[in-house]
N, C-alpha and C positions, 0 to 999 in steps of 0.2 A: 264486913271487911271491904274496904274500897279497892276492888281489883284494878280499877283504872289507875289509881295512884301507885299501887304495887307494880303495875306494868310499866309505868313511866320510870319508876326507880330502877327496875330491872333493865330497861332499855338504856338508861343513863349509865348504869354500871357496866353493861356489856359494851357500850360505845367507848367508855373510858378505858376499859381493859383492852378492847380491840385496838384503840389508838396507841396504847402503850406497847402492845405486841408489835403493831406495825412499826412504831418508832424504834423498838428494839431491833427488829429485822433490818430496818434501814441503817441504824447505827452499826450493826454487826457487819453488814455488807460494805458500807463506806469505810468503817474502821479497818476492816481486813485489807481493803484496797490501799488505804493510807499507810498501814503498817508495812505492806509489801513494798510500797514505793520508798518508805524511809529506810528499810533494811537494804534495799537495792542501792539507794544513793550512798548509804554509809559504806557498803561493800565496795562500790565503785570508787569512792573517795580513798579508801584504804589501799585499793589496788593501784590507783594512780600515784599514791605515795610510796609504792613498791614495798608495802607490807607483805610479809610472807602469806601465801595462800592459806596455809593451815590456820594461822591466827585470824585471818579475815573471816573464814567460814565459822570458826568457833565464836568470835565476837558477834557475827551475824545471828547465830543461833541463840545466844544469850539475849541479845537485843529483841529478837522476835518473841521470846518467851515473856520477857518483862512487859513489852507493849501489849501482848495478848492478855496478860493478867490485868493490866490497866483497863483494857477494853471491857473485860468481863465485869470489873468493878463498876464501870460507868453504866453498863446495861442494868446491873442490879440496882444501882441508885435510881435509875429511871423508874423502877417498880417500887420505889420507896424503901428499899432495904438499906439500913444504916451500914455504910461501908466500914465505919470504925468497929462496929460489932462483927461484921464479916471478917475484917482483918484479924480480930482477936480469935475468931473461930478458925480462920485459916492458919494462924500461928499454932493454935492448939492441935489442929489436924496435922500440921507439919511435924510437930513433935511426935505424934502418934505414928505418922507415916515413917518418920525417921527411925523410930524403934523397930517398926515392922519391916521396913525396906532398907536396912542398913547397907546391904549390898549395892543398892541403887545409888545411895549417897557416896559410897566408897568409889563407885565408878565415876561419879561426877567429880570427886576430888582427884582421882587418878587422871581424868581428862585434863584438869587444870595443870597438873604436874607435867603431863605429856606436852602441853602447849609451852610451858615455861622452859622445861629442860630440853625439849626438841630432840629426842633420840631418833626421830624420823619425821619426815614432812610429807605432805600430799604429793603424789607422783613418784615416790621412791618405792623400790622393791625390797620387801622385808619378810622375815619370818617372826611372827609375834603371836603369843597365845595359841601356839600350835597350828597357825594358819600361815601359808606362804603366798604372797601375791603383791599386787601394786596398791598402795594406799590411795583411796579415793576421797575419803573425808574423815576427819577426827571430830566426832560429835560430842554432845554434852555427856552422854553415857556410853556410847559405843563408837568403835572405829570401823569404817566400811573398807573392806579389802576385796579387790577383784583377784580371784585365784587364777592359776595358770590355765584352767579350763573355762575361764570367763564366767565364774559364778560369784555373784556379789555376796560376801560373807560379813556378817556383823559380829564383831568380837567385843565383849565388855571391856571397857577401859581398865577396870580393876584387874582383870585376868592378864591383860597385856603388861600392866605396870608391875605385877607380882611375879612375872615370868621373865625368862631370858628373851632379849630382843636381838635379832640379827638383821643388820642393815647392809644389804648388798650394794647399795648405791652410793655409800659414803666414800669408799676408796676408789681410786681411778681405774683399777683393774682387779680381776679375780682369776683364779686358776680353774681350768677345766681338768677334771680327773678321770682318765680312762685307762684301761689296761689292754695289752695285746699278748695273747698266748702264742708262744713259739713251740715248734716241735724240737725234740732233742737234737735232730740232725741239722738244725739251722744255726748258722754262725750269728750270734747275737750282735756282734760288732757291725756286720753288714746290715742286719735288720735295723739297728739303731741309726746308722748312717742314712739309710733310705727313708726312715720315718722323719728324721730331722729335716731332710731335704724337702719332703712333701709338706711338712708342717709350715715351713717358711713360705710356701706358696699359697696357703689358705688365706682367704680374705678375712681381714680384721684380726688376725693373730698378731700380737705385739712382738716386735723384734727384741724389745727389752721389757721385762726379763726374757731371756732366751728360753724357748720351750725345753722342758726336761724329758728325756727319754733314758731311763735307767732300768736295770734289773730290779724288780720289786720283790719277787719270791720265786719259788720253784714248786712245780706240781709233778704228778706222774707223767704228764704229757711233755713237760719241758719247762724252760724258764718263762716267767711272765714279766713283760716290760710295763713299767709305769709310763704312760704317755700323758704329759701335762703341759699343754699350751696355755698362754695367758691372753686375756682379752678384756675389753670393757664389758660391764654387766649387760648393757643393751644388746650385745652381740653374742651372749653366752650360748644360747641354743643353736644359733647358726654355726658357731665354731664347734660346738659339741657334735652335731650331726656330720659336719664336713670332716672332722677329725676321724670319726668312725669310718666314713667312706674312704678317707685317705689310707687308713690302716689296711682295709680290705684290698684296695687297688694296688698299694705298694707291694704287699706280700704276694698278690696274684701275679703281678707283672714280673716279680723276681722268681716266680715258680717255686715258692716255698711250699713244702708239703703241709697238708692239714694236720694239726696236732693230734696225736693218738697216745693214749695211755699205754705204757709198756710195763709188763709184768714178767718177772723171772720165776719160772716154776721148776723146782728141783725135786727129783725123787729121793726118798730116803735111802741110805745105804742098806 
């Protein structure tokens, strides 16, 4: 056996494979940079045309996926893999994956419907799929929502589309719902007057519709007032806490007694 010839062939093969690997690495790095630039330019162009941010991000995600698949095919062709054969294998694998991961495909379809129907957009405050918070991104398969305690939560699009959606940002205002417990000895008309006077002074409470202060129900301690000011969604929690403070201060300044439960005990004859 001619070991010299074998060594030359081995060196040639290693060199050839090494050059292909190096070329693949360079192609991957450069390709990823080019894809990033293309996606960024397309997103910027859509933004300049005042296309909705939700649609812009969704189209950017789809474009990135398509370009990355093309880059992977280019790298495989560099190693001599027939892309037509790979495409057929990819299609067959897609069918198998579609059967196994039907939920993933349903999330993809639901994401497309969310973009088209637009029950909510990026930046709006919603409750969807059992999660309440601000929409940060509508992706291909999941929607990113930042909850009230600032936790990024990813909710499958299929779960959102199949469930009820509450969009708190659509209407110009919403109602804050609180209650105020009165003692039996307190005149509810005076309490109502004092609360309405205080509510009118709270920052960001809307004058129209006028805040509601009415008797809601009765307990053993006395009547319970429904206290319902209106405000823009962006000011909801500020108005909520300020209203609670106004109830406490208004009743304290009026000298209303603390509510106590009253029982009548009668002895048998």
